[in-house]
C-alpha positions as CSV (number, residue, x, y, z in Angstrom):
1,M,-0.3,0.1,-0.1
2,N,2.8,2.4,1.0
3,D,4.7,1.4,-2.7
4,L,1.4,2.4,-4.2
5,A,1.1,5.6,-2.3
6,N,4.7,6.4,-2.8
7,Q,4.0,5.9,-6.7
8,R,1.1,8.3,-7.1
9,L,2.8,11.0,-4.9
10,R,5.5,11.3,-7.3
11,Q,3.5,11.2,-10.3
12,E,1.1,13.8,-8.6
13,L,4.4,16.2,-7.5
14,D,5.8,15.4,-11.2
15,A,2.5,16.8,-12.5
16,C,2.6,19.8,-9.9
17,E,5.9,20.8,-10.5
18,R,5.7,21.1,-14.0
19,R,2.4,23.3,-13.9
20,L,2.7,25.2,-10.8
21,G,6.9,25.1,-10.1
22,P,8.9,23.6,-7.8
23,D,8.2,26.5,-4.8
24,H,4.4,26.5,-5.1
25,P,3.1,25.9,-1.4
26,D,0.8,23.2,-3.1
27,T,4.1,21.5,-4.6
28,L,5.6,21.5,-1.3
29,R,3.0,20.2,0.5
30,L,3.2,17.2,-1.8
31,V,6.6,17.2,-1.0
32,S,6.3,16.6,2.5
33,N,3.3,14.6,2.0
34,L,5.8,12.3,0.3
35,V,8.2,12.6,3.1
36,G,5.4,11.2,5.6
37,V,5.3,7.9,3.3
38,L,8.6,7.5,3.4
39,V,9.1,7.8,7.0
40,Q,6.2,5.3,7.3
41,Q,8.2,2.9,5.1
42,G,11.6,3.6,7.2
43,D,13.5,5.1,4.2
44,F,15.2,8.1,5.7
45,A,17.9,7.8,3.3
46,A,15.6,9.2,0.6
47,A,13.4,11.4,2.8
48,E,16.0,13.6,3.7
49,P,17.0,15.3,0.6
50,L,12.9,15.9,0.4
51,C,12.8,17.6,3.7
52,R,15.9,19.8,2.7
53,R,14.1,21.0,0.0
54,A,11.1,21.5,1.7
55,L,13.0,23.1,4.3
56,E,15.6,25.5,1.8
57,A,12.2,26.5,-0.7
58,R,10.0,27.6,2.3
59,Q,12.9,29.8,4.0
60,R,13.3,31.1,0.9
61,V,9.5,32.2,-0.2
62,L,8.0,32.7,3.6
63,S,10.3,33.3,5.9
64,P,12.7,32.0,8.9
65,D,10.1,31.9,11.3
66,H,7.1,30.9,9.6
67,P,5.3,27.9,11.3
68,D,5.4,25.8,7.8
69,T,9.1,26.5,7.7
70,L,9.5,25.3,11.0
71,T,7.4,22.2,10.3
72,S,9.9,21.6,7.8
73,M,12.7,22.1,9.8
74,N,11.2,19.6,12.5
75,N,10.5,17.2,9.9
76,L,14.4,17.4,8.7
77,A,15.4,17.0,12.6
78,F,13.3,14.0,13.3
79,V,14.8,12.3,10.0
80,L,18.3,13.3,10.9
81,A,17.7,11.6,14.3
82,Q,16.7,8.5,12.7
83,R,19.9,8.1,10.7
84,S,21.7,8.8,14.1
85,D,22.9,12.4,13.2
86,F,22.0,13.6,16.5
87,A,24.3,16.6,16.5
88,A,22.5,18.2,13.4
89,A,19.2,17.3,14.4
90,E,20.0,18.8,18.0
91,S,20.6,22.2,16.4
92,L,17.3,21.9,14.2
93,Y,15.6,21.0,17.4
94,R,17.0,24.1,19.2
95,R,16.2,26.9,16.3
96,V,12.7,25.2,16.4
97,L,12.1,25.5,20.0
98,A,13.9,29.3,20.0
99,A,11.2,30.5,16.9
100,R,8.4,28.9,18.6
101,E,9.2,31.0,22.1
102,R,9.9,34.1,20.2
103,A,6.5,33.9,17.8
104,L,4.5,32.5,20.5
105,G,5.8,32.4,23.9
106,A,7.3,29.8,26.3
107,D,4.5,28.2,27.6
108,H,2.0,28.4,24.2
109,P,0.6,25.0,23.7
110,D,2.6,24.8,20.2
111,T,5.6,25.5,21.8
112,L,5.4,22.3,24.4
113,P,5.7,19.6,21.1
114,A,8.8,21.1,20.3
115,V,10.4,21.2,23.8
116,N,9.4,17.4,24.0
117,N,10.7,16.7,20.6
118,L,14.5,18.2,21.8
119,A,13.9,16.4,25.3
120,S,13.4,13.4,23.5
121,L,16.8,14.0,21.0
122,L,18.8,14.5,24.0
123,C,17.6,11.2,25.5
124,A,18.1,9.5,22.2
125,K,22.0,10.6,22.6
126,R,22.4,9.2,26.0
127,D,22.1,13.0,27.7
128,Y,19.9,12.1,30.0
129,A,20.5,15.2,32.4
130,G,19.8,17.4,29.4
131,A,16.5,15.7,28.8
132,E,15.4,15.4,32.1
133,I,15.5,19.5,31.9
134,F,13.2,19.7,29.2
135,Y,11.0,17.1,30.0
136,R,10.3,18.4,33.3
137,R,9.9,21.6,31.7
138,A,7.2,19.9,29.0
139,L,5.6,18.5,31.9
140,T,5.0,21.7,34.2
141,T,3.4,23.6,31.2
142,S,1.5,20.8,30.6
143,E,-0.1,20.1,34.1
144,R,-0.7,24.2,34.4
145,Q,-2.3,24.2,30.8
146,Q,-4.0,21.0,30.5
147,G,-4.2,19.5,34.0
148,P,-2.5,16.5,35.8
149,E,-4.8,13.9,34.7
150,H,-4.9,14.5,31.1
151,P,-3.3,12.1,28.6
152,S,-0.9,14.4,27.4
153,T,0.1,15.3,30.9
154,L,0.6,11.5,31.7
155,V,2.5,10.8,28.2
156,L,5.3,13.7,29.4
157,M,5.3,12.1,32.8
158,N,6.2,8.7,31.7
159,N,8.7,10.4,29.1
160,L,10.1,12.1,32.2
161,A,10.3,8.7,34.5
162,G,12.5,7.0,31.3
163,A,14.9,9.5,31.5
164,L,15.1,9.2,35.0
165,H,15.4,5.4,34.8
166,R,17.8,5.6,32.1
167,K,20.0,7.9,34.0
168,G,19.9,5.4,37.1
169,D,17.7,7.3,39.5
170,Y,15.3,3.9,40.1
171,V,13.1,5.0,43.1
172,A,12.4,8.6,41.1
173,A,11.2,6.8,38.0
174,K,9.3,4.1,39.4
175,G,7.3,6.7,40.7
176,L,6.6,8.9,38.2
177,Y,5.7,5.4,36.2
178,Q,3.5,4.6,38.6
179,R,1.4,7.9,38.6
180,A,1.4,8.1,34.8
181,L,0.3,4.2,34.4
182,L,-2.7,4.6,37.0
183,G,-3.7,7.8,35.5
184,L,-3.6,6.4,31.9
185,E,-5.6,3.4,33.3
186,R,-8.4,6.0,34.5
187,S,-8.4,8.4,31.4
188,L,-7.6,6.0,28.5
189,G,-8.3,2.6,29.5
190,V,-6.2,-0.4,30.3
191,S,-5.8,-1.7,26.5
192,H,-4.3,1.6,25.1
193,N,-1.3,1.4,23.5
194,E,0.1,4.4,26.0
195,T,-1.2,2.7,28.5
196,A,0.6,-0.6,27.7
197,N,3.4,1.4,26.9
198,A,3.7,2.8,30.7
199,R,2.9,-0.6,32.1
200,A,6.0,-1.9,30.1
201,N,8.2,0.4,30.9
202,L,7.6,0.2,34.7
203,V,7.8,-3.4,34.6
204,R,11.1,-3.4,32.6
205,L,11.9,-0.8,35.4
206,L,11.6,-2.8,38.1
207,A,13.4,-6.0,36.4
208,E,16.2,-4.1,36.1
209,A,15.9,-2.9,39.6
210,L,15.5,-6.6,40.6
211,A,18.6,-7.4,38.9
212,Y,21.0,-4.3,39.2
213,G,19.5,-2.6,42.6
214,Q,20.9,-2.5,45.9
215,P,19.1,-5.0,48.0
216,S,16.2,-2.7,49.6
217,V,15.6,-0.8,46.1
218,A,15.3,-4.7,44.6
219,E,12.8,-5.4,47.9
220,E,11.0,-2.7,46.7
221,A,10.5,-3.4,43.5
222,A,9.4,-7.3,44.6
223,Q,7.1,-5.3,46.4
224,S,5.6,-3.7,43.6
225,I,5.4,-6.7,41.5
226,W,3.5,-8.7,44.1
227,S,0.9,-5.7,44.2
228,G,0.7,-6.3,40.5
229,G,-1.6,-9.0,38.7
230,D,-0.1,-11.7,37.6
231,S,0.7,-10.5,34.1
232,M,3.2,-7.9,35.6
233,L,4.4,-11.4,37.1
234,E,5.1,-12.9,34.1
235,Q,6.4,-9.9,31.7
236,T,9.0,-9.5,34.6
237,I,10.0,-12.8,34.7
238,A,10.3,-12.7,30.7
239,I,12.6,-9.6,31.2
240,L,14.8,-11.4,33.8
241,G,15.4,-14.3,31.7
242,S,15.5,-12.6,28.4
243,C,19.1,-13.3,28.0
244,G,19.7,-9.9,26.7
245,E,17.0,-10.1,23.8
246,T,15.2,-7.0,25.4
247,P,16.2,-3.7,25.7
248,S,17.4,-4.1,29.5
249,G,20.0,-6.7,28.4
250,I,19.7,-8.4,31.7
251,V,22.3,-11.1,31.5
252,P,21.8,-14.6,32.9
253,D,23.1,-14.3,36.4
254,D,21.9,-10.9,37.1
255,G,18.4,-12.2,36.1
256,K,18.8,-14.9,38.2
257,R,19.8,-12.7,40.9
258,G,16.2,-10.6,40.3
259,A,14.4,-14.1,40.2
260,G,16.0,-15.4,43.3
261,F,14.3,-11.6,45.3
262,L,10.8,-12.3,44.0
263,R,11.4,-15.9,45.5
264,D,12.4,-15.0,48.6
265,S,9.7,-12.4,48.8
266,C,6.8,-14.3,47.1
267,P,3.7,-14.2,49.2
268,S,2.1,-17.9,49.7
269,S,-0.9,-17.3,47.3
270,R,1.2,-16.1,44.6
271,R,4.1,-19.0,44.9
272,N,2.6,-21.4,42.0
273,V,2.2,-19.0,40.0
274,F,5.7,-17.9,40.5
275,Q,6.9,-21.5,40.3
276,K,5.5,-22.2,36.9
277,L,6.7,-19.1,35.7
278,A,10.3,-19.1,36.8
279,L,11.0,-23.1,36.4
280,E,12.0,-23.0,32.8
281,A,13.5,-19.6,32.3
282,F,15.9,-20.1,36.0
283,G,15.2,-24.0,36.6
284,P,13.7,-25.5,40.2
285,A,16.0,-24.4,42.6
286,T,15.7,-20.5,41.2
287,A,11.7,-21.2,41.3
288,G,11.7,-22.6,44.8
289,I,11.0,-26.4,44.1
290,P,13.5,-28.6,46.0
291,G,13.7,-32.0,45.2
292,Q,15.9,-35.2,43.7
293,L,15.7,-36.8,39.9
294,S,12.6,-38.7,39.9
295,Q,14.4,-41.4,37.5
296,P,17.8,-41.5,36.4
297,V,18.4,-39.4,33.0
298,T,19.7,-41.3,30.3
299,L,22.5,-39.9,27.8
300,K,21.3,-40.7,23.9
301,H,24.3,-39.6,22.1
302,G,26.9,-36.8,22.0
303,G,29.3,-35.2,20.0
304,L,30.3,-32.7,17.2
305,K,27.8,-30.8,15.2
306,K,27.8,-28.3,12.6
307,V,25.4,-25.4,13.1
308,H,24.2,-22.8,10.2
309,S,27.3,-20.5,11.2
310,G,29.8,-23.3,10.0
311,H,31.2,-23.4,13.7
312,L,31.2,-26.8,15.1
313,E,29.3,-26.8,18.6
314,S,29.5,-29.9,21.3
315,V,26.3,-31.4,22.0
316,Q,25.1,-33.9,24.3
317,V,21.4,-34.8,23.9
318,Y,19.6,-36.9,26.7
319,A,16.4,-38.1,27.7
320,A,14.2,-38.1,30.9
321,A,11.2,-39.0,32.3
322,T,9.5,-35.7,33.2
323,K,9.7,-32.0,32.7
324,L,10.8,-31.5,35.7
325,D,13.7,-34.1,35.9
326,A,15.1,-32.4,32.7
327,L,15.3,-28.9,34.2
328,R,16.8,-30.6,37.5
329,F,19.2,-32.4,35.7
330,L,20.1,-29.1,33.2
331,E,20.3,-27.2,36.6
332,S,23.2,-29.4,37.6
333,C,25.0,-29.3,33.6
334,K,28.5,-27.2,34.0
335,I,28.5,-25.4,30.6
336,S,32.6,-25.2,30.1
337,R,33.2,-21.7,29.0
338,E,37.1,-23.1,27.6
339,P,36.9,-22.4,23.9
340,L,36.8,-25.6,21.8
341,Q,40.0,-27.6,19.8
342,F,38.4,-28.3,16.2
343,P,40.1,-28.6,12.6
344,K,40.2,-25.5,10.4
345,Q,36.9,-24.9,8.5
346,N,38.4,-26.2,5.2
347,V,37.9,-29.7,6.3
348,I,35.1,-30.0,7.3
349,A,33.1,-29.5,4.3
350,G,30.2,-31.8,4.0
351,A,30.1,-32.5,7.9
352,E,26.2,-31.5,7.9
353,R,26.2,-35.0,6.2
354,M,28.0,-37.2,8.3
355,T,27.3,-39.1,11.1
356,T,29.0,-38.1,14.8
357,G,31.6,-41.1,14.8
358,D,32.1,-40.2,11.2
359,L,33.1,-36.9,11.5
360,Q,35.1,-37.5,14.7
361,R,37.0,-40.1,12.4
362,A,37.5,-38.4,9.4
363,L,39.2,-35.2,11.8
364,S,41.1,-37.3,14.4
365,N,44.3,-36.4,13.0
366,M,43.8,-33.2,11.5
367,P,46.0,-30.0,12.0
368,K,43.6,-28.1,15.0
369,V,42.7,-24.6,15.8
370,T,41.6,-23.2,18.6
371,Y,38.5,-21.1,18.6
372,E,35.0,-20.4,20.5
373,G,32.5,-23.0,20.1
374,V,29.0,-23.3,21.6
375,H,28.9,-25.8,24.2
376,R,24.6,-26.9,24.9
377,F,22.8,-29.9,26.3
378,I,19.4,-31.0,25.3
379,V,17.3,-33.3,27.4
380,E,14.0,-34.7,25.8
381,T,11.0,-35.8,27.5
382,P,7.3,-36.9,26.6
383,E,6.5,-33.2,27.8
384,G,8.6,-31.7,25.3
385,N,12.4,-30.9,24.7
386,W,14.4,-28.2,27.1
387,G,18.0,-27.2,26.7
388,K,20.8,-25.5,28.6
389,D,23.6,-23.4,26.8
390,N,25.9,-20.1,27.9
391,S,23.0,-18.1,27.6
392,G,20.8,-20.1,30.2
393,F,17.9,-22.4,29.7
394,Y,15.7,-22.8,26.6
395,R,13.1,-24.4,25.3
396,A,14.3,-27.0,22.5
397,D,11.1,-28.2,21.0
């Protein structure tokens, strides 16, 4: 659909330019519309020259401080920010803000988005202290103009909390996240996108506080999670067990530490839910399920295996009677972090078609080099398969 819109707009733009000229307002409006389509497509490289064209024409035909000129300047700043040219984007955002303040005043409603845009840019370039200053200004202005419970005010509160969160001020960020979330639930409903975003931000902060915070901070975060519903607990466990796959990037040992705080503070009424969620992510001990194997785990086969990257990995596959036995066994497995000794890549052509025994015999007398390998355990059960490698537990079905 966007490709068709792109093609149609380019045709309209060419026709309008021939009929009215390159600087006519209708021509520049079509340029801006085409920029919007390219931004939706994520094609910021193609959008940038069109943004510059619209800005230069409007500066020339209108004036540097005309509202349409400032809109074009804001659009260019956004595109540059998406292309990680933060210095140029910041300069433009500051020019837009200064012009809005001159023309409308610091507290005018149309000045507020310029303040927020600059704060967001500073946050993107990791200037969290600078972002905090402008987010606080935007929030104070919105509270005064629109009221503390207005959705726009609450979104700005969530933005400020995000800057404080990234700055490492968990306590202040948590309070603002909670206020924003409660307000958005009341004003927009629990299923609205802005509400869901605020909830996800709060959960991410609580997970990081559990993993990295001082004991008092982690304990307070745990209590906040227990006061929420099962959905909040499930999201927290998912982030703690994500092995760096989420924006938080929590590593396995710290994720397990955070889950331990939850386990130790878990109310009896929530224990079954916690254990079910934590079992696969962290294993029985962290989930608080003590006990021994009900039946022995047996080795099915093991050896070297070629993976899609072209590397060889050491894999051992076992069979267990139950899921719990599988996870108890995997918890006892020690993952070696030492480099593996493997032959050079040019001697393993066709390895994926060999049996493990044939591969080992073919390589037994060849020169070897040392490089990082993947060490993996897999346990198959009637309830499904589970694995463990350097990143932790995972489903291996």
